[in-house]
Structure formats: structure tokens, C-alpha cells
A tleap script that builds the chain and sets N, CA, C and O, in Angstrom:
source leaprc.protein.ff14SB
mol = sequence {
  NMET TRP ALA LEU SER GLY VAL ALA ALA ALA
  ALA LEU ALA ARG LEU LEU PRO PHE GLY LYS
  ASP GLN SER TRP LEU THR GLU GLY LEU ALA
  ALA LEU GLY THR ALA LEU LEU LEU GLY VAL
  LEU ALA THR ILE LEU ASP PHE GLY GLY TRP
  ASN GLU LEU ASP TRP ARG ALA GLY ILE LEU
  ALA GLY ILE GLY ALA PHE GLY ALA ILE GLY
  VAL LEU ARG GLY TRP ARG ALA ALA CARG
}
set mol.1.N position { -42.112 -87.970 -14.134 }
set mol.1.CA position { -42.153 -89.402 -13.954 }
set mol.1.C position { -42.312 -90.094 -15.303 }
set mol.1.O position { -41.642 -91.089 -15.578 }
set mol.2.N position { -43.195 -89.568 -16.137 }
set mol.2.CA position { -43.459 -90.222 -17.426 }
set mol.2.C position { -42.247 -90.135 -18.328 }
set mol.2.O position { -41.816 -91.138 -18.898 }
set mol.3.N position { -41.699 -88.949 -18.457 }
set mol.3.CA position { -40.537 -88.758 -19.329 }
set mol.3.C position { -39.349 -89.554 -18.806 }
set mol.3.O position { -38.597 -90.126 -19.595 }
set mol.4.N position { -39.169 -89.600 -17.498 }
set mol.4.CA position { -38.080 -90.368 -16.915 }
set mol.4.C position { -38.253 -91.856 -17.210 }
set mol.4.O position { -37.276 -92.551 -17.488 }
set mol.5.N position { -39.481 -92.342 -17.150 }
set mol.5.CA position { -39.731 -93.743 -17.482 }
set mol.5.C position { -39.413 -94.029 -18.949 }
set mol.5.O position { -38.833 -95.067 -19.266 }
set mol.6.N position { -39.787 -93.119 -19.838 }
set mol.6.CA position { -39.491 -93.294 -21.257 }
set mol.6.C position { -38.003 -93.271 -21.558 }
set mol.6.O position { -37.511 -94.076 -22.349 }
set mol.7.N position { -37.286 -92.352 -20.930 }
set mol.7.CA position { -35.846 -92.250 -21.136 }
set mol.7.C position { -35.144 -93.478 -20.552 }
set mol.7.O position { -34.206 -94.001 -21.155 }
set mol.8.N position { -35.592 -93.936 -19.387 }
set mol.8.CA position { -34.999 -95.134 -18.784 }
set mol.8.C position { -35.248 -96.362 -19.655 }
set mol.8.O position { -34.359 -97.199 -19.809 }
set mol.9.N position { -36.440 -96.477 -20.221 }
set mol.9.CA position { -36.737 -97.607 -21.105 }
set mol.9.C position { -35.855 -97.564 -22.350 }
set mol.9.O position { -35.354 -98.598 -22.794 }
set mol.10.N position { -35.664 -96.382 -22.908 }
set mol.10.CA position { -34.817 -96.250 -24.095 }
set mol.10.C position { -33.364 -96.593 -23.765 }
set mol.10.O position { -32.682 -97.240 -24.560 }
set mol.11.N position { -32.894 -96.163 -22.602 }
set mol.11.CA position { -31.519 -96.456 -22.214 }
set mol.11.C position { -31.325 -97.953 -21.965 }
set mol.11.O position { -30.312 -98.522 -22.373 }
set mol.12.N position { -32.277 -98.585 -21.306 }
set mol.12.CA position { -32.165 -100.024 -21.059 }
set mol.12.C position { -32.309 -100.832 -22.346 }
set mol.12.O position { -31.666 -101.869 -22.506 }
set mol.13.N position { -33.146 -100.363 -23.254 }
set mol.13.CA position { -33.327 -101.078 -24.519 }
set mol.13.C position { -32.071 -101.029 -25.375 }
set mol.13.O position { -31.853 -101.916 -26.199 }
set mol.14.N position { -31.246 -100.012 -25.193 }
set mol.14.CA position { -29.991 -99.939 -25.953 }
set mol.14.C position { -29.029 -101.045 -25.539 }
set mol.14.O position { -28.104 -101.365 -26.285 }
set mol.15.N position { -29.230 -101.633 -24.368 }
set mol.15.CA position { -28.375 -102.719 -23.913 }
set mol.15.C position { -28.756 -104.056 -24.549 }
set mol.15.O position { -27.948 -104.984 -24.567 }
set mol.16.N position { -29.983 -104.160 -25.071 }
set mol.16.CA position { -30.446 -105.395 -25.697 }
set mol.16.C position { -30.025 -105.413 -27.159 }
set mol.16.O position { -30.342 -104.480 -27.897 }
set mol.17.N position { -29.322 -106.448 -27.594 }
set mol.17.CA position { -28.758 -106.432 -28.945 }
set mol.17.C position { -29.752 -106.733 -30.069 }
set mol.17.O position { -29.515 -106.317 -31.203 }
set mol.18.N position { -30.861 -107.442 -29.799 }
set mol.18.CA position { -31.748 -107.849 -30.878 }
set mol.18.C position { -32.358 -106.642 -31.585 }
set mol.18.O position { -33.014 -105.812 -30.954 }
set mol.19.N position { -32.143 -106.548 -32.879 }
set mol.19.CA position { -32.764 -105.516 -33.695 }
set mol.19.C position { -32.185 -104.128 -33.530 }
set mol.19.O position { -32.694 -103.180 -34.128 }
set mol.20.N position { -31.138 -103.980 -32.739 }
set mol.20.CA position { -30.571 -102.653 -32.489 }
set mol.20.C position { -29.803 -102.190 -33.719 }
set mol.20.O position { -29.022 -102.945 -34.297 }
set mol.21.N position { -30.030 -100.958 -34.105 }
set mol.21.CA position { -29.237 -100.380 -35.185 }
set mol.21.C position { -28.441 -99.208 -34.616 }
set mol.21.O position { -28.401 -99.015 -33.401 }
set mol.22.N position { -27.821 -98.443 -35.471 }
set mol.22.CA position { -26.957 -97.364 -35.023 }
set mol.22.C position { -27.721 -96.142 -34.513 }
set mol.22.O position { -27.177 -95.350 -33.743 }
set mol.23.N position { -28.969 -95.983 -34.934 }
set mol.23.CA position { -29.712 -94.780 -34.592 }
set mol.23.C position { -30.438 -94.929 -33.253 }
set mol.23.O position { -31.438 -95.641 -33.165 }
set mol.24.N position { -29.948 -94.272 -32.236 }
set mol.24.CA position { -30.618 -94.280 -30.949 }
set mol.24.C position { -31.700 -93.204 -30.883 }
set mol.24.O position { -32.563 -93.240 -30.006 }
set mol.25.N position { -31.652 -92.250 -31.809 }
set mol.25.CA position { -32.589 -91.137 -31.782 }
set mol.25.C position { -34.022 -91.584 -32.062 }
set mol.25.O position { -34.946 -91.142 -31.379 }
set mol.26.N position { -34.220 -92.448 -33.049 }
set mol.26.CA position { -35.586 -92.887 -33.366 }
set mol.26.C position { -36.180 -93.693 -32.219 }
set mol.26.O position { -37.355 -93.531 -31.888 }
set mol.27.N position { -35.379 -94.558 -31.612 }
set mol.27.CA position { -35.877 -95.331 -30.479 }
set mol.27.C position { -36.162 -94.422 -29.287 }
set mol.27.O position { -37.154 -94.614 -28.583 }
set mol.28.N position { -35.315 -93.452 -29.062 }
set mol.28.CA position { -35.527 -92.521 -27.956 }
set mol.28.C position { -36.776 -91.688 -28.135 }
set mol.28.O position { -37.540 -91.487 -27.191 }
set mol.29.N position { -36.982 -91.205 -29.344 }
set mol.29.CA position { -38.188 -90.410 -29.604 }
set mol.29.C position { -39.461 -91.253 -29.518 }
set mol.29.O position { -40.485 -90.793 -29.015 }
set mol.30.N position { -39.387 -92.491 -30.014 }
set mol.30.CA position { -40.546 -93.383 -29.916 }
set mol.30.C position { -40.862 -93.690 -28.459 }
set mol.30.O position { -42.029 -93.687 -28.066 }
set mol.31.N position { -39.846 -93.951 -27.660 }
set mol.31.CA position { -40.057 -94.257 -26.243 }
set mol.31.C position { -40.591 -93.050 -25.488 }
set mol.31.O position { -41.524 -93.172 -24.693 }
set mol.32.N position { -40.007 -91.893 -25.733 }
set mol.32.CA position { -40.437 -90.688 -25.029 }
set mol.32.C position { -41.858 -90.286 -25.420 }
set mol.32.O position { -42.667 -89.940 -24.559 }
set mol.33.N position { -42.160 -90.333 -26.709 }
set mol.33.CA position { -43.509 -89.986 -27.158 }
set mol.33.C position { -44.560 -90.932 -26.619 }
set mol.33.O position { -45.632 -90.501 -26.196 }
set mol.34.N position { -44.259 -92.220 -26.633 }
set mol.34.CA position { -45.200 -93.201 -26.113 }
set mol.34.C position { -45.385 -93.032 -24.610 }
set mol.34.O position { -46.506 -93.118 -24.108 }
set mol.35.N position { -44.293 -92.793 -23.893 }
set mol.35.CA position { -44.390 -92.603 -22.447 }
set mol.35.C position { -45.239 -91.383 -22.098 }
set mol.35.O position { -46.025 -91.423 -21.152 }
set mol.36.N position { -45.084 -90.318 -22.846 }
set mol.36.CA position { -45.882 -89.123 -22.575 }
set mol.36.C position { -47.357 -89.346 -22.898 }
set mol.36.O position { -48.231 -88.901 -22.154 }
set mol.37.N position { -47.633 -90.027 -23.996 }
set mol.37.CA position { -49.030 -90.323 -24.338 }
set mol.37.C position { -49.676 -91.236 -23.294 }
set mol.37.O position { -50.827 -91.030 -22.910 }
set mol.38.N position { -48.940 -92.233 -22.845 }
set mol.38.CA position { -49.488 -93.121 -21.828 }
set mol.38.C position { -49.585 -92.432 -20.469 }
set mol.38.O position { -50.430 -92.801 -19.653 }
set mol.39.N position { -48.748 -91.453 -20.219 }
set mol.39.CA position { -48.887 -90.650 -19.008 }
set mol.39.C position { -50.165 -89.835 -19.021 }
set mol.39.O position { -50.833 -89.696 -17.997 }
set mol.40.N position { -50.504 -89.300 -20.178 }
set mol.40.CA position { -51.779 -88.577 -20.306 }
set mol.40.C position { -52.943 -89.551 -20.121 }
set mol.40.O position { -53.944 -89.213 -19.490 }
set mol.41.N position { -52.811 -90.758 -20.672 }
set mol.41.CA position { -53.842 -91.778 -20.473 }
set mol.41.C position { -53.975 -92.132 -18.995 }
set mol.41.O position { -55.088 -92.330 -18.509 }
set mol.42.N position { -52.866 -92.212 -18.281 }
set mol.42.CA position { -52.910 -92.478 -16.845 }
set mol.42.C position { -53.635 -91.367 -16.108 }
set mol.42.O position { -54.352 -91.630 -15.142 }
set mol.43.N position { -53.459 -90.130 -16.549 }
set mol.43.CA position { -54.179 -89.013 -15.945 }
set mol.43.C position { -55.671 -89.139 -16.205 }
set mol.43.O position { -56.485 -88.904 -15.312 }
set mol.44.N position { -56.028 -89.509 -17.429 }
set mol.44.CA position { -57.445 -89.676 -17.763 }
set mol.44.C position { -58.063 -90.795 -16.937 }
set mol.44.O position { -59.207 -90.686 -16.497 }
set mol.45.N position { -57.302 -91.882 -16.723 }
set mol.45.CA position { -57.791 -93.012 -15.942 }
set mol.45.C position { -57.676 -92.771 -14.437 }
set mol.45.O position { -58.057 -93.631 -13.643 }
set mol.46.N position { -57.160 -91.619 -14.043 }
set mol.46.CA position { -57.103 -91.150 -12.664 }
set mol.46.C position { -56.144 -91.946 -11.783 }
set mol.46.O position { -56.428 -92.164 -10.605 }
set mol.47.N position { -55.016 -92.381 -12.335 }
set mol.47.CA position { -53.932 -92.860 -11.475 }
set mol.47.C position { -52.664 -92.174 -11.937 }
set mol.47.O position { -52.222 -92.340 -13.074 }
set mol.48.N position { -52.095 -91.406 -11.039 }
set mol.48.CA position { -50.977 -90.553 -11.403 }
set mol.48.C position { -51.485 -89.383 -12.204 }
set mol.48.O position { -52.668 -89.325 -12.540 }
set mol.49.N position { -50.642 -88.482 -12.504 }
set mol.49.CA position { -51.104 -87.388 -13.321 }
set mol.49.C position { -50.318 -86.124 -13.107 }
set mol.49.O position { -49.159 -86.153 -12.692 }
set mol.50.N position { -50.951 -85.030 -13.390 }
set mol.50.CA position { -50.283 -83.733 -13.333 }
set mol.50.C position { -49.969 -83.325 -11.897 }
set mol.50.O position { -48.943 -82.690 -11.653 }
set mol.51.N position { -50.825 -83.676 -10.944 }
set mol.51.CA position { -50.689 -83.166 -9.584 }
set mol.51.C position { -49.822 -84.025 -8.667 }
set mol.51.O position { -49.277 -83.520 -7.685 }
set mol.52.N position { -49.689 -85.297 -8.968 }
set mol.52.CA position { -48.952 -86.170 -8.067 }
set mol.52.C position { -48.159 -87.212 -8.855 }
set mol.52.O position { -48.534 -87.602 -9.961 }
set mol.53.N position { -47.073 -87.644 -8.263 }
set mol.53.CA position { -46.290 -88.729 -8.856 }
set mol.53.C position { -46.886 -90.045 -8.366 }
set mol.53.O position { -47.138 -90.214 -7.173 }
set mol.54.N position { -47.103 -90.949 -9.269 }
set mol.54.CA position { -47.662 -92.244 -8.909 }
set mol.54.C position { -46.878 -93.324 -9.633 }
set mol.54.O position { -46.632 -93.229 -10.835 }
set mol.55.N position { -46.492 -94.344 -8.896 }
set mol.55.CA position { -45.685 -95.402 -9.478 }
set mol.55.C position { -46.423 -96.148 -10.573 }
set mol.55.O position { -45.795 -96.671 -11.493 }
set mol.56.N position { -47.765 -96.208 -10.488 }
set mol.56.CA position { -48.532 -96.913 -11.512 }
set mol.56.C position { -48.431 -96.218 -12.864 }
set mol.56.O position { -48.354 -96.879 -13.899 }
set mol.57.N position { -48.433 -94.905 -12.860 }
set mol.57.CA position { -48.279 -94.165 -14.114 }
set mol.57.C position { -46.876 -94.362 -14.687 }
set mol.57.O position { -46.709 -94.471 -15.902 }
set mol.58.N position { -45.873 -94.408 -13.817 }
set mol.58.CA position { -44.508 -94.649 -14.273 }
set mol.58.C position { -44.337 -96.034 -14.873 }
set mol.58.O position { -43.649 -96.199 -15.881 }
set mol.59.N position { -44.964 -97.033 -14.252 }
set mol.59.CA position { -44.904 -98.396 -14.773 }
set mol.59.C position { -45.598 -98.479 -16.127 }
set mol.59.O position { -45.074 -99.087 -17.061 }
set mol.60.N position { -46.770 -97.873 -16.235 }
set mol.60.CA position { -47.504 -97.874 -17.506 }
set mol.60.C position { -46.685 -97.209 -18.603 }
set mol.60.O position { -46.593 -97.729 -19.716 }
set mol.61.N position { -46.097 -96.071 -18.293 }
set mol.61.CA position { -45.297 -95.349 -19.289 }
set mol.61.C position { -44.045 -96.139 -19.669 }
set mol.61.O position { -43.679 -96.185 -20.843 }
set mol.62.N position { -43.393 -96.755 -18.697 }
set mol.62.CA position { -42.181 -97.523 -18.986 }
set mol.62.C position { -42.458 -98.769 -19.816 }
set mol.62.O position { -41.734 -99.050 -20.771 }
set mol.63.N position { -43.490 -99.510 -19.463 }
set mol.63.CA position { -43.837 -100.706 -20.229 }
set mol.63.C position { -44.285 -100.332 -21.638 }
set mol.63.O position { -43.938 -101.013 -22.603 }
set mol.64.N position { -45.044 -99.265 -21.755 }
set mol.64.CA position { -45.462 -98.810 -23.081 }
set mol.64.C position { -44.286 -98.363 -23.931 }
set mol.64.O position { -44.268 -98.593 -25.140 }
set mol.65.N position { -43.301 -97.724 -23.306 }
set mol.65.CA position { -42.103 -97.300 -24.040 }
set mol.65.C position { -41.308 -98.506 -24.526 }
set mol.65.O position { -40.820 -98.515 -25.656 }
set mol.66.N position { -41.175 -99.532 -23.670 }
set mol.66.CA position { -40.518 -100.760 -24.103 }
set mol.66.C position { -41.279 -101.401 -25.251 }
set mol.66.O position { -40.673 -101.907 -26.195 }
set mol.67.N position { -42.602 -101.382 -25.177 }
set mol.67.CA position { -43.415 -101.945 -26.258 }
set mol.67.C position { -43.227 -101.201 -27.565 }
set mol.67.O position { -43.145 -101.817 -28.627 }
set mol.68.N position { -43.158 -99.879 -27.494 }
set mol.68.CA position { -42.952 -99.084 -28.708 }
set mol.68.C position { -41.599 -99.378 -29.336 }
set mol.68.O position { -41.482 -99.461 -30.559 }
set mol.69.N position { -40.581 -99.536 -28.506 }
set mol.69.CA position { -39.259 -99.873 -29.035 }
set mol.69.C position { -39.279 -101.269 -29.648 }
set mol.69.O position { -38.671 -101.500 -30.693 }
set mol.70.N position { -39.974 -102.191 -29.003 }
set mol.70.CA position { -40.088 -103.545 -29.543 }
set mol.70.C position { -40.791 -103.581 -30.884 }
set mol.70.O position { -40.367 -104.295 -31.792 }
set mol.71.N position { -41.859 -102.817 -31.013 }
set mol.71.CA position { -42.570 -102.741 -32.293 }
set mol.71.C position { -41.677 -102.118 -33.355 }
set mol.71.O position { -41.646 -102.589 -34.492 }
set mol.72.N position { -40.957 -101.074 -33.002 }
set mol.72.CA position { -40.060 -100.414 -33.953 }
set mol.72.C position { -38.947 -101.361 -34.410 }
set mol.72.O position { -38.634 -101.426 -35.599 }
set mol.73.N position { -38.359 -102.088 -33.474 }
set mol.73.CA position { -37.291 -103.028 -33.838 }
set mol.73.C position { -37.838 -104.199 -34.655 }
set mol.73.O position { -37.193 -104.655 -35.599 }
set mol.74.N position { -39.012 -104.680 -34.295 }
set mol.74.CA position { -39.610 -105.765 -35.066 }
set mol.74.C position { -39.958 -105.341 -36.478 }
set mol.74.O position { -39.791 -106.107 -37.427 }
set mol.75.N position { -40.443 -104.115 -36.612 }
set mol.75.CA position { -40.780 -103.605 -37.945 }
set mol.75.C position { -39.515 -103.461 -38.795 }
set mol.75.O position { -39.515 -103.773 -39.986 }
set mol.76.N position { -38.441 -102.984 -38.165 }
set mol.76.CA position { -37.170 -102.852 -38.885 }
set mol.76.C position { -36.607 -104.222 -39.294 }
set mol.76.O position { -36.069 -104.373 -40.391 }
set mol.77.N position { -36.733 -105.209 -38.413 }
set mol.77.CA position { -36.208 -106.542 -38.695 }
set mol.77.C position { -37.006 -107.235 -39.794 }
set mol.77.O position { -36.454 -108.045 -40.539 }
set mol.78.N position { -38.296 -106.927 -39.904 }
set mol.78.CA position { -39.155 -107.560 -40.902 }
set mol.78.C position { -38.924 -106.982 -42.296 }
set mol.78.O position { -39.261 -107.617 -43.295 }
set mol.79.N position { -38.361 -105.799 -42.366 }
set mol.79.CA position { -38.137 -105.180 -43.673 }
set mol.79.C position { -36.991 -105.793 -44.383 }
set mol.79.O position { -36.666 -105.387 -45.499 }
savepdb mol mol.pdb
quit
């Protein structure tokens, strides 16, 4: 669920033109890494986790992945 949310966020973010560059790999890795970290946080906070799929963990991971891509694009645009 977490990895799927991260990959979906990265794929949807590629459709948004603001700040997009040619490298999809950095955005994909940032989204996937953030989604996995937030999935572990969801497990610690006891919603979703290793034993069950929970939509709340997927939402947290997806929103966090979008945020990571936004920070990455903003940092690139500011340079």
C-alpha cells in the first residue's frame, strides 16, 4: 500500500508541469522513500501497518510523497 501510494504520487506528479525536469528518477526515489518512511510512521502510530492494509496509511504515504516531490521541485526552482 505504501509503495503503491508513492509510485502513484510520482506518476501523477509527472503530469504537473511546474518545476518538472527531465529526470523522473530523482522524483520517483524521493516519493518512494518518503512513502515508505511515512508507512513505517503509520505503523508506529498504529493505523495501517505490516499486518493489514489501511486507507489512512495509504493517504499519509501519498500526501507525504507529493510533499517530497513539491519540496524537491521548489528547491530546484530556487537554484
